[in-house]
N, C-alpha and C positions, 0 to 999 in steps of 0.2 A: 506364736512367736514370743520368745522370752525377752522382755525388755532389758534384762540384766546385761545382755551382750549385743544390743543394737549398735550399729555403727553410726557415728556422728562426725561432722566435719572437724578436721583438725584445725585449731585456731590459726588464723592468719592465711588459710588456704581458700581460694575461691573454688566453687564447684557448680556443676550443672544441676537443674532441678531433679528431684528424685524420680526414679522410674518405679513402676509397680512390679515387685519381684514375683516370680512364680511361687506358688504356695509351699513347695517343698524345699525352698531355699530361704535361709535366714534373711531378714530384711536388711538391705544395705542402703543406707541413706547418707548423702545423696550420691548416686552413681548413675550416669546417663545410660551406660551400656552394660548390663549385667553379664554379658557374655565374656567380658574381660575380667570378671571376678569369679574364679573357680570356687566351687563349694562341694563338699562331700558329706552326705548325710545332712546334718544341720549345723555344720561348722563352716564358718566363712573365713576367707583370707581377707585380712584388713590391710590394705596396701599402704605404701608410704604416703604421707600427707593426709591420712585419715585417722580417726580414733574410734575406739570401741569403749562403751561404758561397761566396766566390770565392777559391780557393786557401786561404791561411791567414787571410784577412780576412773579416769579416762586414760586408756592405754593406747598410745599412738602406735600405728603400724610401723613396721611389718609385724604381723602376728596372726595366728589362727585362734579364733575364739568361738566356742560352741560346746556342745555336749557329746559330739561323736565325730571323730576323725580317724577312721581305720588306718592301720599301717598297710604297707604293700603286701605283707604276707599273712595278715590276720584281719578278718572282718569284725572281730570282737574287741581286740586290744586297741585302745586309743593311742594315737601318736604321742611321743614324749613331749612334743612342743605344744600340744593343745591346751589352751587356757579354758578350763571348764568353770564358768561362773557359779555352778551349783555346788561346787566343792567348798568346804568351810575355810574361812580365812580369819585369823585373829590371834589373840594372845600376844605374847612377846615376840617381836620380830627376830628371827634367827639370822642376823646379819652376817655371822661368820660361818654359816653353813654347818653348824655342829650336828644338826639332826638330819642332814642330807645323806642320801645313798651315794655310793661311788658312781653309779650310772644314773644320773639325775633325770627326772621327768616331773612335769607339773602334777600329774595324777598321783605320784608316789610321795609328794611332799606332805609334811604335816602342816597344820594351819599357820604356825609361826614362820615356817620356811616360805609358804605361799605369800604371807604378808611381806616378808623381806623381798621376795622376787617381784611382786607387784609394785612395791615402792620403787624398786630400781627401774622397772619397766615404765613407770609413770614419770621418771626423772629424765635427764638428758642422756642417761646410760653411759656416763663417762667417768664415774668414780673409780680411780685405779685400784682401790682396795676392796672392790666388790668380790664376794666369793665367786670363784670361777665357775662353779656348777650352775649358778644363775645365768651367767653369760652363755654357757653352753646350751641351756634350754632355749634361750632366745636364738642362738645360732642354729639349732635344729630346724626352726621354721625357715630360715634362709636357705639351708641346703635342700630341704624338701621342695620349696618353691622353685629353686633354680635348677635342680637336677632331676628329682623324681617327676615333677610336673612339667619340666622343660619350658618354663614360662619366659620366653624370649623378651617379652616387653619389660620384664623386671630385672634382667641381667645387669644392665648398666647401673641402676641404683643399688642393687645388691653388691656389686663390685665396690662401689664407693663406700658402702657401709662396712664391708669387710676390711678395706684398707684402714678405715677409721678405727675399727675394733682391734685390729692387729697393732696399731700404734699404741693403743692403751693397754691391751691385755696380752700382747705378743710375747711378753716376758715369761709367760707360762708355757713350758715346752709343749705340752699337749695341745693347748689352744693354738699355738703357733703352727704346729704340724697340720692340724685339721683345717685351720683358717687358710693357710697357704695352699693346701690341696684343693679346697673348694674354689678359691680364687683362680687357681691354675685351670681347674676343670671348666669353669665358666669361660675363661679367656680362650681355651682350646676350642670350645664349642662355637664361640664367636668367630674364630679364625676359619673354621670349616675344614674342608678336605684338601685344600691346596696351598695353605699358608703355614709357615713355621712359626712357632713361638720363639722367644729369646732363649738361647741355651742357658742351662743351669749347671752349676758345678758342685752341688752338694747333694748327698743322699737324703731321701725323704721316705722313711718307712722301710719296708722290707723288699721293695721292688724298684726297678728303674722308673724314674719319674715318667708320667704319661707323655709329657711334651717331648722327652728324649726318645722314648719308644716310637712315637709317631714320626718324628723327623728322620730317625735312622731307618724305620720301616719304609718310608717313602722312597728313600734312596736305594734301598735293597730292591724294592718292587720295580723301580724304573731303571735299574742297572746304572745308577749314577755314582760318581765318586763321593766318598764321605769326606767332607772338608775337615781340616785340622781342628777347627773349633768344635765341631760336633763329635769328633773322635775323643777330644779332651773332655767334653761334656759327658759323653757316654761313660768314659773311664772313671771320672771323678764322682759321678752321681750314682755309680753302681754300689749297692749296699755292701758288697764284699771287697771293695777296693780300699786298701789302707792308704789314706792320704796323709803324708807326713807334714810336720809343722812348717818347714821351709816353703812347701808348695802353697800353703795358705798365707803365710806371712809375706811372701814375695810373689803374689799371684800374677801381678802385671808382667813381671819378668818371666815367670814360668810360662804364661800363655804365649808370649812372644817366642821363647825358646822352643816350646812344643811345636809351634807352627813351622819354625825354621827346620827342625829335625824331620818333620813329616814331609816337607817339600824336598829335603835332601834324599830321604828314603824312597819317596813315591812322587817323582817329578810329574807323572801323569795322573796322579790322584790314586786314592785307595778305593778300588772297586771290589766288592765282595760277591761271592756266589750265593744267591738266595734260593737256589733249587733245594727242594726237600726240607725247607724250613717250615715249622708249624706256623699257623696264623696267630697274629698278636691279638690279645684280649685287652681292651681298654676299659677297666672297671673303676667305678667310684664307690668306695665303701663308706657309708655314712657314719659320721661321728655318733649319731643317735643309736646306731645298731639296728634300725628299723627297716633299712633297705640297702641293697646293693644294685647299682644301676650300671647296665652295660652300655657304654658310650661308643662301642666299636662301629656301629652303623653310621655315625657322623663322619667317620674318616675313611671308610672303605676297607677293603680287605688288604691287610699289610702283613709282610713276613715278620716273624718275631725275632728281634735282634738278640735275644738271650741265647739263641742257638748258635751264634757266631763266637764261640769261645776263643778261637785263635786270634781274631781281631781284637778282642778285649785284652787278651794276654799281651798283644803287641802294644796296645795303648798303655798298658801298665808298665811295660818295659821302658817306653819313651818317657813316661811320667817319672819313673824312678831315676832314670839317668839325668833328667833335667833337675829334679829335686836335689840330687846329690851335688850337682854343680852350684846350687844356691845355698848350700849348708853354711859356708863361712860367712856369707853376707847376712844370712838369717840370724846367725848367732850374734853378729855385731849389732844388728838392729834390735835384737831382744835386749841387749845390755843397755843400749842408748837409743831408744826409738826416735828421739828428737834429732839424732845425727844420721838418720837413714839416707838423707840426701847429701851427706858430706863427701868430700873427695876420698877420705879414708875408707868409708863404707863402700863407695862406688868402686874403688880399686879392688874390692873383693868379689866383684861380679865377673862372670865370664866376659871375654873381650867384646863380643858383639853387643851385649847388654850394657857393658861399661860405656861404649861409645854413644849409645842411645841415651843413657842416663845423664851423661855429661852435657848433651845438647839441651836438656831441660833445666839445667842449673841457671839461676839468675845471674846476669852480668857475664856469663860465659867465662869463668875464671881461667880456664886453660888457654883461651885465646889471649887474655890479658898477660898471662905468664909467658906465652910464646913470643908475643910482641916485645916484651921487656928483655927477654934473652937475646933476641935478634939485635936489639939496640945496645947490647952489652951493658945494660944497667944492672946494678946490684939489686937482687930481690931478697 
């Protein structure tokens, strides 16, 4: 056992007395039940609340530390997230990532990059100017643990960590994409086969978001109507849908108008024929590039909504009609955002939305005006 990467208690955390580990698993101290700590080869998962000694540094979990952690498709290539203490660290810290590859991995870093990465890992991991490649190498460990290993006991803490990382590093488009995809995948797995996620209204990548694909697929499978909110979600999150600015700028009004139009066109709901549709595939493609995980088994056999091109065309038609009606209001708000709730701006909304918006105004100015007119007072 190499003491360079033995696990030690994280300061401030209580723990049970150490158990004697099997000879083929790296020593984990102190952990009462080794069955909850997966290991592959001689690489150990360092959980939240624990720390591993890497040289002179204590690296708090979560992390994989060791000399061998195969990828899912290669028994010889180490996973990109593996922190191997035998690799050299030193020189000048490459804090800006100047010597990093486009596809980062701990094994491919030079000593200066490893030094910068380990310094960040030994910190609170909250410096906003951290080179994003270092954040990704850390992220790779989270996605491996949550998705490839399906470690349900870690899902909740990984979710919280993802939310924290996205608040700090979500300004990077690539990290925002992969971070939200992992967060969504974990939440979907937690919901299981009979509960829907919250509808999303933005495209993410080159496919319909998994949450939308699952929700629509369930309704197709069970011959149930597709609610207006899910038709709008399906339409707006499709990567080939062109969503114009008024739809984004006045989304609250758009959503309400879309629902009203759906109820007018389909008073009994929109039910689609799912016969002859292919089966949906729910895949998670890792940011590390080391695995693709098929999550389909967690949700059962579902029809693939991408085969319903007519319904998608219908959704786009309704979306475009509603967007056009919001164009004048959107232009007004663009010129003076602070006046979006003014009577002048509200007057540019369609009649139904105008009435709803007026009700939300403070002090109900139209009621005040109406009362003074009735009293024949000068206004």
